[in-house]
N, CA, C and O atoms as a GROMACS GRO file, in nm:
protein
  452
    1MET      N    1   0.838  -1.572  -3.206
    1MET     CA    2   0.606  -1.564  -3.139
    1MET      C    3   0.654  -1.666  -3.028
    1MET      O    4   0.742  -1.752  -3.022
    2ARG      N    5   0.543  -1.612  -2.934
    2ARG     CA    6   0.515  -1.654  -2.809
    2ARG      C    7   0.514  -1.760  -2.804
    2ARG      O    8   0.497  -1.811  -2.914
    3GLU      N    9   0.529  -1.861  -2.688
    3GLU     CA   10   0.541  -2.002  -2.682
    3GLU      C   11   0.476  -2.022  -2.548
    3GLU      O   12   0.496  -1.978  -2.435
    4TYR      N   13   0.403  -2.093  -2.598
    4TYR     CA   14   0.261  -2.141  -2.459
    4TYR      C   15   0.257  -2.234  -2.462
    4TYR      O   16   0.256  -2.294  -2.569
    5SER      N   17   0.253  -2.304  -2.328
    5SER     CA   18   0.224  -2.399  -2.283
    5SER      C   19   0.141  -2.499  -2.298
    5SER      O   20   0.050  -2.442  -2.359
    6SER      N   21   0.103  -2.619  -2.285
    6SER     CA   22   0.001  -2.721  -2.327
    6SER      C   23  -0.155  -2.693  -2.282
    6SER      O   24  -0.260  -2.671  -2.343
    7LYS      N   25  -0.098  -2.711  -2.064
    7LYS     CA   26  -0.163  -2.683  -1.982
    7LYS      C   27  -0.184  -2.556  -1.935
    7LYS      O   28  -0.088  -2.480  -1.938
    8ALA      N   29  -0.266  -2.525  -1.901
    8ALA     CA   30  -0.243  -2.384  -1.794
    8ALA      C   31  -0.263  -2.427  -1.692
    8ALA      O   32  -0.321  -2.536  -1.705
    9ASN      N   33  -0.231  -2.378  -1.503
    9ASN     CA   34  -0.262  -2.393  -1.423
    9ASN      C   35  -0.373  -2.285  -1.331
    9ASN      O   36  -0.359  -2.212  -1.233
   10TRP      N   37  -0.478  -2.317  -1.416
   10TRP     CA   38  -0.608  -2.237  -1.373
   10TRP      C   39  -0.615  -2.237  -1.230
   10TRP      O   40  -0.653  -2.123  -1.206
   11LEU      N   41  -0.607  -2.273  -1.163
   11LEU     CA   42  -0.590  -2.296  -1.012
   11LEU      C   43  -0.466  -2.113  -0.943
   11LEU      O   44  -0.475  -2.018  -0.865
   12SER      N   45  -0.386  -2.162  -1.024
   12SER     CA   46  -0.270  -2.020  -0.976
   12SER      C   47  -0.358  -1.938  -1.089
   12SER      O   48  -0.300  -1.830  -1.081
   13PHE      N   49  -0.451  -1.921  -1.181
   13PHE     CA   50  -0.514  -1.768  -1.284
   13PHE      C   51  -0.599  -1.733  -1.122
   13PHE      O   52  -0.572  -1.656  -1.030
   14VAL      N   53  -0.721  -1.843  -1.146
   14VAL     CA   54  -0.781  -1.792  -1.085
   14VAL      C   55  -0.771  -1.761  -0.932
   14VAL      O   56  -0.870  -1.712  -0.878
   15LEU      N   57  -0.651  -1.788  -0.853
   15LEU     CA   58  -0.607  -1.748  -0.718
   15LEU      C   59  -0.563  -1.588  -0.756
   15LEU      O   60  -0.612  -1.502  -0.682
   16HIS      N   61  -0.497  -1.554  -0.838
   16HIS     CA   62  -0.419  -1.462  -0.860
   16HIS      C   63  -0.507  -1.393  -0.931
   16HIS      O   64  -0.444  -1.287  -0.934
   17PHE      N   65  -0.616  -1.368  -0.998
   17PHE     CA   66  -0.713  -1.300  -1.007
   17PHE      C   67  -0.792  -1.188  -0.943
   17PHE      O   68  -0.820  -1.070  -0.966
   18ILE      N   69  -0.822  -1.311  -0.823
   18ILE     CA   70  -0.883  -1.220  -0.740
   18ILE      C   71  -0.838  -1.167  -0.633
   18ILE      O   72  -0.888  -1.114  -0.534
   19PHE      N   73  -0.688  -1.199  -0.684
   19PHE     CA   74  -0.618  -1.126  -0.511
   19PHE      C   75  -0.603  -0.996  -0.667
   19PHE      O   76  -0.661  -0.888  -0.657
   20GLY      N   77  -0.558  -1.014  -0.738
   20GLY     CA   78  -0.625  -0.858  -0.794
   20GLY      C   79  -0.689  -0.792  -0.815
   20GLY      O   80  -0.666  -0.674  -0.842
   21LEU      N   81  -0.817  -0.857  -0.807
   21LEU     CA   82  -0.958  -0.811  -0.775
   21LEU      C   83  -0.903  -0.679  -0.668
   21LEU      O   84  -0.880  -0.562  -0.696
   22PHE      N   85  -0.896  -0.734  -0.572
   22PHE     CA   86  -0.898  -0.689  -0.434
   22PHE      C   87  -0.767  -0.558  -0.419
   22PHE      O   88  -0.802  -0.441  -0.406
   23VAL      N   89  -0.619  -0.597  -0.422
   23VAL     CA   90  -0.554  -0.501  -0.481
   23VAL      C   91  -0.594  -0.409  -0.574
   23VAL      O   92  -0.571  -0.298  -0.527
   24GLY      N   93  -0.644  -0.399  -0.684
   24GLY     CA   94  -0.702  -0.315  -0.768
   24GLY      C   95  -0.777  -0.233  -0.736
   24GLY      O   96  -0.779  -0.120  -0.784
   25CYS      N   97  -0.857  -0.279  -0.641
   25CYS     CA   98  -0.980  -0.193  -0.612
   25CYS      C   99  -0.911  -0.090  -0.485
   25CYS      O  100  -0.942   0.029  -0.476
   26LEU      N  101  -0.802  -0.162  -0.381
   26LEU     CA  102  -0.795  -0.067  -0.323
   26LEU      C  103  -0.686   0.024  -0.364
   26LEU      O  104  -0.704   0.134  -0.313
   27GLY      N  105  -0.580   0.020  -0.436
   27GLY     CA  106  -0.496   0.103  -0.520
   27GLY      C  107  -0.517   0.145  -0.606
   27GLY      O  108  -0.414   0.182  -0.661
   28GLY      N  109  -0.654   0.176  -0.691
   28GLY     CA  110  -0.800   0.253  -0.748
   28GLY      C  111  -0.871   0.372  -0.654
   28GLY      O  112  -0.903   0.490  -0.663
   29LEU      N  113  -0.876   0.255  -0.549
   29LEU     CA  114  -0.907   0.381  -0.420
   29LEU      C  115  -0.796   0.463  -0.366
   29LEU      O  116  -0.815   0.573  -0.314
   30VAL      N  117  -0.682   0.409  -0.380
   30VAL     CA  118  -0.573   0.479  -0.244
   30VAL      C  119  -0.555   0.651  -0.368
   30VAL      O  120  -0.567   0.771  -0.344
   31LEU      N  121  -0.522   0.573  -0.495
   31LEU     CA  122  -0.540   0.712  -0.637
   31LEU      C  123  -0.643   0.827  -0.626
   31LEU      O  124  -0.617   0.947  -0.627
   32ILE      N  125  -0.785   0.759  -0.612
   32ILE     CA  126  -0.818   0.879  -0.597
   32ILE      C  127  -0.905   0.945  -0.462
   32ILE      O  128  -1.019   0.993  -0.463
   33SER      N  129  -0.814   0.930  -0.353
   33SER     CA  130  -0.845   0.976  -0.218
   33SER      C  131  -0.767   1.100  -0.203
   33SER      O  132  -0.660   1.121  -0.261
   34ARG      N  133  -0.822   1.178  -0.124
   34ARG     CA  134  -0.771   1.286  -0.104
   34ARG      C  135  -0.724   1.275   0.080
   34ARG      O  136  -0.739   1.376   0.150
   35ARG      N  137  -0.700   1.218   0.106
   35ARG     CA  138  -0.691   1.184   0.300
   35ARG      C  139  -0.785   1.215   0.338
   35ARG      O  140  -0.863   1.123   0.313
   36ARG      N  141  -0.860   1.330   0.411
   36ARG     CA  142  -0.917   1.344   0.480
   36ARG      C  143  -1.005   1.476   0.405
   36ARG      O  144  -1.023   1.568   0.485
   37HIS      N  145  -1.038   1.491   0.328
   37HIS     CA  146  -1.071   1.630   0.178
   37HIS      C  147  -1.180   1.528   0.100
   37HIS      O  148  -1.278   1.590   0.060
   38GLY      N  149  -1.182   1.400   0.074
   38GLY     CA  150  -1.257   1.335   0.054
   38GLY      C  151  -1.225   1.245  -0.110
   38GLY      O  152  -1.124   1.179  -0.134
   39ILE      N  153  -1.319   1.263  -0.188
   39ILE     CA  154  -1.241   1.171  -0.300
   39ILE      C  155  -1.264   1.276  -0.413
   39ILE      O  156  -1.351   1.362  -0.397
   40TRP      N  157  -1.189   1.271  -0.528
   40TRP     CA  158  -1.154   1.407  -0.583
   40TRP      C  159  -1.272   1.384  -0.704
   40TRP      O  160  -1.332   1.482  -0.748
   41LEU      N  161  -1.303   1.246  -0.754
   41LEU     CA  162  -1.364   1.153  -0.831
   41LEU      C  163  -1.548   1.232  -0.838
   41LEU      O  164  -1.587   1.280  -0.732
   42ASN      N  165  -1.621   1.236  -0.932
   42ASN     CA  166  -1.773   1.260  -0.919
   42ASN      C  167  -1.794   1.118  -0.850
   42ASN      O  168  -1.745   1.010  -0.881
   43HIS      N  169  -1.858   1.142  -0.774
   43HIS     CA  170  -1.963   1.045  -0.725
   43HIS      C  171  -1.995   0.954  -0.823
   43HIS      O  172  -1.932   0.848  -0.831
   44GLU      N  173  -2.110   0.986  -0.920
   44GLU     CA  174  -2.180   0.894  -1.014
   44GLU      C  175  -1.991   0.836  -1.112
   44GLU      O  176  -2.041   0.788  -1.214
   45LEU      N  177  -1.918   0.828  -1.122
   45LEU     CA  178  -1.807   0.775  -1.157
   45LEU      C  179  -1.693   0.708  -1.053
   45LEU      O  180  -1.580   0.674  -1.088
   46ILE      N  181  -1.723   0.701  -0.977
   46ILE     CA  182  -1.684   0.597  -0.859
   46ILE      C  183  -1.654   0.475  -0.851
   46ILE      O  184  -1.547   0.421  -0.826
   47LEU      N  185  -1.757   0.434  -0.873
   47LEU     CA  186  -1.793   0.273  -0.928
   47LEU      C  187  -1.753   0.233  -1.028
   47LEU      O  188  -1.685   0.131  -1.034
   48PRO      N  189  -1.786   0.307  -1.134
   48PRO     CA  190  -1.698   0.284  -1.333
   48PRO      C  191  -1.532   0.231  -1.256
   48PRO      O  192  -1.494   0.115  -1.243
   49TYR      N  193  -1.467   0.340  -1.221
   49TYR     CA  194  -1.344   0.341  -1.160
   49TYR      C  195  -1.278   0.247  -1.090
   49TYR      O  196  -1.164   0.201  -1.092
   50LEU      N  197  -1.374   0.231  -1.029
   50LEU     CA  198  -1.274   0.098  -0.943
   50LEU      C  199  -1.305  -0.036  -0.992
   50LEU      O  200  -1.246  -0.143  -0.979
   51ILE      N  201  -1.434   0.002  -1.066
   51ILE     CA  202  -1.442  -0.168  -1.117
   51ILE      C  203  -1.328  -0.164  -1.223
   51ILE      O  204  -1.271  -0.269  -1.251
   52GLY      N  205  -1.292  -0.046  -1.284
   52GLY     CA  206  -1.191  -0.062  -1.391
   52GLY      C  207  -1.048  -0.112  -1.308
   52GLY      O  208  -0.965  -0.202  -1.320
   53ALA      N  209  -1.063  -0.050  -1.260
   53ALA     CA  210  -0.910  -0.026  -1.128
   53ALA      C  211  -0.880  -0.196  -1.102
   53ALA      O  212  -0.782  -0.268  -1.115
   54ALA      N  213  -1.005  -0.215  -1.064
   54ALA     CA  214  -0.999  -0.412  -1.011
   54ALA      C  215  -0.936  -0.459  -1.122
   54ALA      O  216  -0.820  -0.500  -1.113
   55LEU      N  217  -1.002  -0.459  -1.236
   55LEU     CA  218  -1.011  -0.550  -1.341
   55LEU      C  219  -0.865  -0.535  -1.366
   55LEU      O  220  -0.797  -0.630  -1.402
   56VAL      N  221  -0.828  -0.443  -1.351
   56VAL     CA  222  -0.667  -0.397  -1.449
   56VAL      C  223  -0.562  -0.490  -1.355
   56VAL      O  224  -0.459  -0.552  -1.381
   57GLY      N  225  -0.645  -0.468  -1.227
   57GLY     CA  226  -0.528  -0.574  -1.136
   57GLY      C  227  -0.526  -0.688  -1.144
   57GLY      O  228  -0.432  -0.763  -1.117
   58ALA      N  229  -0.663  -0.724  -1.196
   58ALA     CA  230  -0.736  -0.915  -1.225
   58ALA      C  231  -0.620  -0.945  -1.303
   58ALA      O  232  -0.542  -1.040  -1.295
   59GLY      N  233  -0.622  -0.855  -1.374
   59GLY     CA  234  -0.542  -0.899  -1.522
   59GLY      C  235  -0.373  -0.910  -1.520
   59GLY      O  236  -0.289  -0.967  -1.590
   60LEU      N  237  -0.370  -0.843  -1.429
   60LEU     CA  238  -0.219  -0.833  -1.458
   60LEU      C  239  -0.212  -0.929  -1.311
   60LEU      O  240  -0.140  -1.023  -1.342
   61GLY      N  241  -0.239  -0.940  -1.223
   61GLY     CA  242  -0.224  -1.042  -1.070
   61GLY      C  243  -0.255  -1.158  -1.163
   61GLY      O  244  -0.157  -1.230  -1.149
   62ALA      N  245  -0.364  -1.236  -1.280
   62ALA     CA  246  -0.361  -1.319  -1.366
   62ALA      C  247  -0.182  -1.395  -1.469
   62ALA      O  248  -0.128  -1.506  -1.477
   63ARG      N  249  -0.154  -1.262  -1.522
   63ARG     CA  250  -0.088  -1.269  -1.643
   63ARG      C  251   0.032  -1.298  -1.520
   63ARG      O  252   0.059  -1.403  -1.461
   64LEU      N  253   0.082  -1.178  -1.510
   64LEU     CA  254   0.247  -1.184  -1.398
   64LEU      C  255   0.282  -1.293  -1.251
   64LEU      O  256   0.391  -1.326  -1.204
   65GLY      N  257   0.162  -1.322  -1.213
   65GLY     CA  258   0.139  -1.430  -1.077
   65GLY      C  259   0.215  -1.390  -0.971
   65GLY      O  260   0.148  -1.320  -0.896
   66ASP      N  261   0.334  -1.407  -0.931
   66ASP     CA  262   0.423  -1.419  -0.804
   66ASP      C  263   0.513  -1.259  -0.856
   66ASP      O  264   0.527  -1.156  -0.789
   67ARG      N  265   0.562  -1.289  -0.998
   67ARG     CA  266   0.609  -1.191  -1.042
   67ARG      C  267   0.574  -1.045  -0.964
   67ARG      O  268   0.662  -0.973  -0.918
   68LEU      N  269   0.430  -1.015  -0.958
   68LEU     CA  270   0.391  -0.893  -0.998
   68LEU      C  271   0.345  -0.863  -0.828
   68LEU      O  272   0.305  -0.756  -0.783
   69TRP      N  273   0.361  -0.967  -0.766
   69TRP     CA  274   0.335  -0.953  -0.596
   69TRP      C  275   0.493  -0.928  -0.538
   69TRP      O  276   0.540  -0.838  -0.467
   70ILE      N  277   0.535  -1.013  -0.583
   70ILE     CA  278   0.683  -1.032  -0.511
   70ILE      C  279   0.784  -0.946  -0.550
   70ILE      O  280   0.841  -0.875  -0.467
   71GLY      N  281   0.817  -0.946  -0.687
   71GLY     CA  282   0.909  -0.841  -0.793
   71GLY      C  283   1.035  -0.923  -0.783
   71GLY      O  284   1.042  -1.045  -0.769
   72LEU      N  285   1.130  -0.840  -0.792
   72LEU     CA  286   1.253  -0.881  -0.840
   72LEU      C  287   1.342  -0.894  -0.696
   72LEU      O  288   1.465  -0.889  -0.689
   73ASN      N  289   1.274  -0.906  -0.615
   73ASN     CA  290   1.340  -0.846  -0.534
   73ASN      C  291   1.362  -1.030  -0.377
   73ASN      O  292   1.392  -1.030  -0.258
   74TYR      N  293   1.330  -1.133  -0.464
   74TYR     CA  294   1.408  -1.249  -0.410
   74TYR      C  295   1.535  -1.270  -0.401
   74TYR      O  296   1.634  -1.256  -0.472
   75LEU      N  297   1.504  -1.312  -0.285
   75LEU     CA  298   1.631  -1.372  -0.182
   75LEU      C  299   1.766  -1.491  -0.228
   75LEU      O  300   1.886  -1.496  -0.256
   76VAL      N  301   1.644  -1.576  -0.212
   76VAL     CA  302   1.723  -1.747  -0.252
   76VAL      C  303   1.633  -1.792  -0.364
   76VAL      O  304   1.683  -1.841  -0.465
   77ILE      N  305   1.482  -1.776  -0.348
   77ILE     CA  306   1.361  -1.827  -0.456
   77ILE      C  307   1.364  -1.776  -0.553
   77ILE      O  308   1.400  -1.663  -0.520
   78PRO      N  309   1.354  -1.775  -0.638
   78PRO     CA  310   1.297  -1.695  -0.746
   78PRO      C  311   1.132  -1.693  -0.790
   78PRO      O  312   1.076  -1.801  -0.807
   79PRO      N  313   1.054  -1.562  -0.807
   79PRO     CA  314   0.910  -1.653  -0.775
   79PRO      C  315   0.867  -1.723  -0.911
   79PRO      O  316   0.926  -1.702  -1.017
   80ASP      N  317   0.792  -1.782  -0.902
   80ASP     CA  318   0.763  -1.883  -0.978
   80ASP      C  319   0.671  -1.816  -1.139
   80ASP      O  320   0.589  -1.726  -1.125
   81VAL      N  321   0.698  -1.875  -1.280
   81VAL     CA  322   0.631  -1.781  -1.381
   81VAL      C  323   0.515  -1.909  -1.382
   81VAL      O  324   0.535  -2.030  -1.378
   82PRO      N  325   0.392  -1.837  -1.390
   82PRO     CA  326   0.292  -1.899  -1.395
   82PRO      C  327   0.286  -1.978  -1.555
   82PRO      O  328   0.337  -1.933  -1.658
   83THR      N  329   0.239  -2.055  -1.548
   83THR     CA  330   0.228  -2.166  -1.674
   83THR      C  331   0.074  -2.120  -1.765
   83THR      O  332  -0.034  -2.141  -1.709
   84HIS      N  333   0.076  -2.070  -1.876
   84HIS     CA  334  -0.030  -2.017  -1.969
   84HIS      C  335  -0.050  -2.086  -2.029
   84HIS      O  336   0.056  -2.138  -2.064
   85ASN      N  337  -0.153  -2.143  -2.086
   85ASN     CA  338  -0.172  -2.158  -2.212
   85ASN      C  339  -0.240  -2.017  -2.361
   85ASN      O  340  -0.222  -1.896  -2.347
   86LYS      N  341  -0.291  -2.063  -2.452
   86LYS     CA  342  -0.294  -1.961  -2.536
   86LYS      C  343  -0.409  -1.867  -2.478
   86LYS      O  344  -0.397  -1.745  -2.490
   87TRP      N  345  -0.560  -1.944  -2.395
   87TRP     CA  346  -0.676  -1.888  -2.363
   87TRP      C  347  -0.637  -1.807  -2.238
   87TRP      O  348  -0.695  -1.706  -2.198
   88GLY      N  349  -0.553  -1.855  -2.195
   88GLY     CA  350  -0.518  -1.783  -2.075
   88GLY      C  351  -0.446  -1.664  -2.072
   88GLY      O  352  -0.466  -1.575  -1.989
   89TYR      N  353  -0.381  -1.661  -2.142
   89TYR     CA  354  -0.302  -1.550  -2.188
   89TYR      C  355  -0.350  -1.438  -2.272
   89TYR      O  356  -0.302  -1.324  -2.270
   90TYR      N  357  -0.440  -1.474  -2.339
   90TYR     CA  358  -0.541  -1.390  -2.429
   90TYR      C  359  -0.649  -1.319  -2.317
   90TYR      O  360  -0.670  -1.198  -2.312
   91LEU      N  361  -0.725  -1.438  -2.213
   91LEU     CA  362  -0.793  -1.376  -2.157
   91LEU      C  363  -0.743  -1.263  -2.036
   91LEU      O  364  -0.820  -1.177  -1.992
   92SER      N  365  -0.622  -1.278  -2.000
   92SER     CA  366  -0.570  -1.192  -1.942
   92SER      C  367  -0.525  -1.088  -1.946
   92SER      O  368  -0.519  -1.015  -1.848
   93HIS      N  369  -0.478  -1.055  -2.074
   93HIS     CA  370  -0.462  -0.921  -2.188
   93HIS      C  371  -0.588  -0.863  -2.220
   93HIS      O  372  -0.584  -0.742  -2.240
   94PHE      N  373  -0.650  -0.896  -2.226
   94PHE     CA  374  -0.855  -0.854  -2.278
   94PHE      C  375  -0.900  -0.802  -2.157
   94PHE      O  376  -0.962  -0.696  -2.150
   95VAL      N  377  -0.854  -0.917  -2.000
   95VAL     CA  378  -0.910  -0.857  -1.886
   95VAL      C  379  -0.848  -0.695  -1.819
   95VAL      O  380  -0.911  -0.605  -1.763
   96THR      N  381  -0.722  -0.705  -1.846
   96THR     CA  382  -0.613  -0.540  -1.853
   96THR      C  383  -0.686  -0.443  -1.944
   96THR      O  384  -0.749  -0.342  -1.911
   97CYS      N  385  -0.661  -0.500  -2.086
   97CYS     CA  386  -0.709  -0.379  -2.155
   97CYS      C  387  -0.859  -0.342  -2.092
   97CYS      O  388  -0.869  -0.234  -2.033
   98VAL      N  389  -0.989  -0.438  -2.104
   98VAL     CA  390  -1.096  -0.390  -2.101
   98VAL      C  391  -1.114  -0.259  -1.899
   98VAL      O  392  -1.196  -0.181  -1.850
   99GLY      N  393  -0.984  -0.315  -1.864
   99GLY     CA  394  -1.021  -0.241  -1.734
   99GLY      C  395  -0.942  -0.102  -1.782
   99GLY      O  396  -0.998   0.004  -1.752
  100ALA      N  397  -0.833  -0.096  -1.846
  100ALA     CA  398  -0.826   0.071  -1.884
  100ALA      C  399  -0.888   0.120  -1.972
  100ALA      O  400  -0.858   0.232  -2.013
  101ILE      N  401  -0.960   0.069  -2.009
  101ILE     CA  402  -1.041   0.136  -2.061
  101ILE      C  403  -1.181   0.195  -2.021
  101ILE      O  404  -1.260   0.267  -2.083
  102ILE      N  405  -1.183   0.142  -1.904
  102ILE     CA  406  -1.332   0.181  -1.809
  102ILE      C  407  -1.245   0.329  -1.736
  102ILE      O  408  -1.295   0.440  -1.718
  103VAL      N  409  -1.078   0.278  -1.701
  103VAL     CA  410  -1.060   0.372  -1.615
  103VAL      C  411  -1.074   0.456  -1.713
  103VAL      O  412  -1.183   0.512  -1.715
  104ALA      N  413  -1.016   0.477  -1.778
  104ALA     CA  414  -0.975   0.603  -1.909
  104ALA      C  415  -1.122   0.677  -1.923
  104ALA      O  416  -1.141   0.798  -1.924
  105ILE      N  417  -1.234   0.559  -1.936
  105ILE     CA  418  -1.376   0.642  -1.983
  105ILE      C  419  -1.418   0.712  -1.870
  105ILE      O  420  -1.484   0.816  -1.868
  106SER      N  421  -1.377   0.651  -1.781
  106SER     CA  422  -1.434   0.739  -1.626
  106SER      C  423  -1.367   0.853  -1.620
  106SER      O  424  -1.415   0.965  -1.633
  107LEU      N  425  -1.227   0.820  -1.595
  107LEU     CA  426  -1.187   1.004  -1.605
  107LEU      C  427  -1.158   1.091  -1.709
  107LEU      O  428  -1.092   1.194  -1.692
  108LEU      N  429  -1.219   1.042  -1.858
  108LEU     CA  430  -1.203   1.166  -1.914
  108LEU      C  431  -1.369   1.180  -1.952
  108LEU      O  432  -1.402   1.229  -2.060
  109ARG      N  433  -1.446   1.143  -1.876
  109ARG     CA  434  -1.541   1.184  -1.833
  109ARG      C  435  -1.558   1.244  -1.719
  109ARG      O  436  -1.648   1.328  -1.726
  110HIS      N  437  -1.488   1.232  -1.571
  110HIS     CA  438  -1.490   1.304  -1.522
  110HIS      C  439  -1.418   1.471  -1.568
  110HIS      O  440  -1.455   1.574  -1.511
  111PHE      N  441  -1.313   1.469  -1.677
  111PHE     CA  442  -1.234   1.630  -1.704
  111PHE      C  443  -1.329   1.675  -1.838
  111PHE      O  444  -1.320   1.786  -1.891
  112ALA      N  445  -1.425   1.562  -1.883
  112ALA     CA  446  -1.424   1.642  -2.004
  112ALA      C  447  -1.536   1.776  -1.998
  112ALA      O  448  -1.635   1.739  -1.935
  113PRO      N  449  -1.543   1.846  -2.020
  113PRO     CA  450  -1.634   2.018  -1.980
  113PRO      C  451  -1.716   1.968  -1.995
  113PRO      O  452  -1.825   2.024  -1.984
   0.00000   0.00000   0.00000
């Protein structure tokens, strides 16, 4: 059974969430671009795809915190594990799942006949 703390660090949650929105949107844009040839996704599906990618990045950023951005490559001080209560834990997973579903629907609509 997962252990939750009694208090969540909501400031850390929100800041990692906002940074994850930008990183997820930028990462999604990089994945669908073809350098000088433009974007390979249909034009009406670009916005839903980028919103979904941003939500995936935000959910992962809020859940993992510094471990996502720094990774395991620390030299002296390990990254802090964010403290989550039950609601923060479920909220981050919910946002990640919603974003993944939006990305999947956008891709399926693009490749559907």
